[in-house]
C-alpha positions as CSV (number, residue, x, y, z in Angstrom):
1,X,96.1,47.1,84.9
2,X,93.2,48.4,82.5
3,X,93.8,50.8,79.5
4,X,91.7,52.9,77.6
5,X,90.2,51.1,75.1
6,X,90.5,47.6,77.3
7,X,87.3,46.0,79.6
8,X,87.8,45.6,82.4
9,X,88.9,42.1,83.8
10,X,86.2,39.2,85.1
11,X,88.3,38.4,87.8
12,X,87.9,34.3,86.2
13,X,90.9,32.4,85.1
14,X,89.7,31.8,82.0
15,X,86.6,33.4,79.5
16,X,87.7,36.4,77.2
17,X,88.6,38.8,79.5
18,X,90.6,36.4,81.6
19,X,92.7,37.8,84.3
20,X,92.5,39.7,87.4
21,X,90.9,43.0,88.4
22,X,93.4,46.1,89.1
23,X,93.2,49.2,90.0
24,X,94.3,51.7,87.5
25,X,98.1,53.4,89.1
26,X,97.1,56.6,89.5
27,X,100.1,58.8,87.9
28,X,101.5,59.5,92.0
29,X,102.8,63.3,93.6
30,X,106.5,63.3,93.0
31,X,108.5,62.8,95.0
32,X,110.9,66.2,96.7
33,X,114.2,64.1,96.2
34,X,113.3,64.9,92.2
35,X,112.9,68.6,92.5
36,X,117.0,68.4,94.3
37,X,118.7,71.6,92.8
38,X,114.9,72.7,91.6
39,X,116.3,77.2,91.6
40,X,112.5,78.6,92.9
41,X,112.2,81.7,93.5
42,X,112.8,83.3,96.4
43,X,116.4,81.3,96.3
44,X,116.7,82.9,92.9
45,X,115.4,86.4,95.1
46,X,117.9,86.1,97.6
47,X,120.7,85.7,95.9
48,X,120.6,88.6,93.5
49,X,119.5,90.9,96.8
50,X,122.5,89.5,97.7
51,X,125.0,90.5,94.8
52,X,123.7,93.5,94.9
53,X,124.4,94.4,98.0
54,X,127.9,92.9,98.8
55,X,128.9,93.3,95.3
56,X,131.3,90.7,93.6
57,X,134.2,88.8,94.6
58,X,137.5,89.5,94.2
59,X,138.8,86.8,92.1
60,X,135.3,88.1,90.0
61,X,137.0,91.6,89.7
62,X,139.9,89.9,88.4
63,X,139.0,88.0,86.2
64,X,136.1,91.6,85.0
65,X,139.9,93.2,84.8
66,X,141.1,89.3,82.7
67,X,138.1,90.2,80.5
68,X,137.9,93.7,80.2
69,X,142.7,93.5,78.8
70,X,140.8,90.9,76.0
71,X,142.3,87.9,78.0
72,X,139.8,85.5,77.7
73,X,141.3,82.0,78.2
74,X,143.8,83.4,80.6
75,X,139.6,84.3,82.7
76,X,138.2,80.8,81.8
77,X,142.0,79.2,83.1
78,X,141.7,81.1,86.9
79,X,137.7,80.9,87.6
80,X,138.7,77.2,86.9
81,X,141.6,77.2,89.8
82,X,139.1,78.9,91.4
83,X,135.9,77.0,91.2
84,X,137.2,73.9,90.2
85,X,134.9,73.1,86.8
86,X,135.9,74.3,84.1
87,X,132.0,74.0,83.8
88,X,131.3,76.4,86.0
89,X,134.3,78.7,85.5
90,X,133.1,79.2,81.8
91,X,129.6,80.3,83.4
92,X,131.5,82.2,85.3
93,X,132.7,83.5,82.7
94,X,130.2,84.2,80.6
95,X,127.7,85.9,83.5
96,X,130.6,87.9,84.6
97,X,130.7,89.5,80.7
98,X,126.9,90.5,81.0
99,X,128.3,92.5,83.6
100,X,130.8,94.0,82.2
101,X,127.5,94.6,79.8
102,X,124.8,96.1,82.0
103,X,127.5,98.6,83.2
104,X,128.7,99.4,80.4
105,X,125.3,99.5,78.6
106,X,124.4,101.7,81.9
107,X,127.2,103.8,82.1
108,X,126.2,105.1,78.5
């Protein structure tokens, strides 16, 4: 493969530019497997509409109650129990804290 500053190979076994002639590698198109898990605009839009229409799940309402009562650690533990991993639980609690903040702003 010839670099930008390099002269192309001659195809001969001897000499200054010895070696097989090669075609430069063109940037390949990204495989679909590399985009797995990427959130598309349409998906995020649909999820927001569903959340707006369906509202909160019962466990989410309970987490909000715990947060309003100042029991953040209990809220994280409860959501961990419901969601499986502590990382997901922390993300959910942060999301619900934003929901509480938005409702306070809308109420006042």
